[in-house]
N, C-alpha and C positions, 0 to 999 in steps of 0.2 A: 622138542615140543614147543618151547618158548620161541625158538626161531620161526617155526611154522606159524605160530599165533601172531608174532610180530609182523611177519611178511603179509599175512592175511589182513591184519589191521591196517597196515600202511597202504595196501592195495585198496582196501575199502575207503580209507581216508581220501586218497587221491581221486578215485572214481567219483565218490559222492560230492567232493568239493567242486569237481568239474561240472557235474550234473546240476548242482545248485547254482553255480555261476551262470550256466546257460539258461536256466529257467528264471533268473532274475529275482531270487527271493529277497526278502527284506533284510537290511543289514543286521538287525538284531538276531534274526534266525540264523544268519550266516555265522555270526560271532559265537552263538551258542553251539552250533553244529561243529564249527572248527575247534572250539575249546573241548567239546566232548570227544572228538576224534583224537586230539592231542593227548587228552587225559587217558583215553583208552589205550593208546600206544605206550605211554609212560607207565600206566598201571600194569599193563601186561608185562612190560620188561621187569618191573620191580616186584610184582606180587602175583603174577600168574592170573588165573581166572578171578580170584577175589579182588585182586588189584584192578582188574578191568572194570568191575562195578564201581569201586571207589573212584578210580581215575575218570570214568565216564561222567559221574555226578559232579566231581570237583571241577573237571574241565568245563562242563556246561556252565557252572556258576561263574568261573573265571571268564569264560567267553562272553557271557551276558554282561558281566561287570565292565569289561573292556569296551564293549559296544556302547553301553550306556554312558561311559566316560567320554567316548568320542562324540556321541550325540550331544551331551551337555556342553562339550567344548564348542561344537558348531553353533548351538543355540546361544552360547555366551558371546561368540564372535558376532552373530547377527544382532544381538541386543546392544553390543558395544557400537556397532555401525549405526543403529537407529538412534542411540543416545547422542552420537556425534552429530548426526543430521539435525536432531532436535536442538542441540546447543548452537549450531550454526544458524538455524532459523530464529532462535531467540536473540542471538547477537544481531542479526540483520534487522529484526523488529525494533530492538533497542536503538540501533543507529538511525533507523528511519524516524522513530519517535523524537530522538534528540534533534535531528535535522528539522523536523516540523516545528518543534518548539523554538528553535533558533530563528526560523523564518517568521514565525508568528510574532516573536519579540521584536524583530526588525521592523515588521510591518506596523506593529502597534506603536513603536517609537516614532515611526515616520508619520503616522496619522496624528499622534499627539503633538508632534512638532508642527504639523500643518495647521492644526486647530488653533495654535497659539497666535497665529496671525496670517492664516491662509486665506487668500482671496484670488480666485482665478477669473480673469476678465476676458471676454471674447467680444470682438467688435462686429458690427453689421454695416453693410453698405446703406446709403441713404434710401429711405422708403423701402427697405427690404427686411424680411425675416428669415432669409436663407442663410444657413450656416456655411461658413467658408470652407473650402477643401482643406483637409488636414486637421481641422478642429474636431471633427467628428471622432477621429481616432483617439484624441486626447480625452474626450468625454467618455468614450467607452472604457478607457483605462481607469479613469476615476470611478466609474460605476463598478467595475470589477473589484477595485480596492475596497470600496465601501461595502460590498456584499460580505466581505470577511469580517466587518466590524459593525454589527447591527446597533451598537450603542450610539452611532453617529447618524445625524440627518444632514441633508443637503438643502441649503437655502439658495433659491434662484430668484434673483432680483433684476428685473429688466427695466430699461429706461429708453428715452428718445431725446433727440435734440430739440432746440427751441422753435424750429420752424413748424408751421402747421397748427391746427387747432388742438385744444386740449383733448377733445373727444377722439379725434383721429389718432393722436399720439398715444393715447391710452390703449386703444385697440391694437396699434402697431407694437407697442411694448408687450402686450399680452401675447401676440402671435410669436414674438421672439422668445419669450419665456417658455411658451408651450413647445416651440421647436426644440429647445434645449432639453426640456423634460421628456419629449418623445424619444430622443436619442438615449437618454438614461434608462428609460423604461424598456426600450428594445434591447438594451445591454444587460437587463436583468435586475435593475434597481426598482423596487416597488414605488408606486406613486405616493403611498402612505409615508414614505421616508423622505419626502420632499416638501419643502415649504415654498410655494410659488407666489411671488409678488411682482406686480407690474405697476409702475408709477407714472408712465407717460413722460411728459416733460416737466413734471413738478419739481425736479431737482436738477434741471439742466443748468450747467455752470458757464456756458460759453455763449456769447451773442451770435446772432445769425451771420454777422459779418466775418466771424472767425471760422473760416472753413476747416482749418486744421483742428481747431478746438472742438468743433461740432462732432468730430469722429469719437471723441472721448465720452460724449453724452450718449452715443448710440451703442451702449455697452450692456451686456448681461454679466452680472457679478455672481460668482458661485462661492459660497462660504460653508464651512463645516460647522455644525452645531452639535453639542453634546445633548443627547436625549435618551429616553428610555428605549430598551431593546424592543424591537418589533418582531 
């Protein structure tokens, strides 16, 4: 009798497992079912029909427990992977922040050093307010640097040599100062952060006979000033 029952149970187990695998049931249901069938066989071997009932129930519980353990393990692995990605993102953000702070400190030190005695002079040809080639790129670089430090202002002071009338040289120096300011504005530096002064030939230092010296009077001086943030 037991042999017949066991054979029947095993046949039922194999057939049902195959059917459920083909139908693609959920893993929890498979675990419960497999546990039930194993419990059924073991119960039948040990206790006959009463053992079948106990084995079926106990096997179902064990099957469900194993399935849930497996699911928890998979969830734990996914959580660990997400935590690893999060730690990597946090580390990358920390490194970027540290790099930004170092760059900021270097730029700040550079500007502070420039302010201590920085004067950038650019010359102009006689009777001209046109900026020489190559100078424009230097002005753009200065404008970009100042954009990062709103506590500084730029003073633009333009002059002219001793030749010509006061009125003409005043207007000429104004055109030179405005030409420089235009480059700075086009490069992103607001006009409100510039102090523009044009003095004509009021402070010309070289006589009209000194052609080489006259070039030093046709200058626009750029200086950094400490001011309120804009």
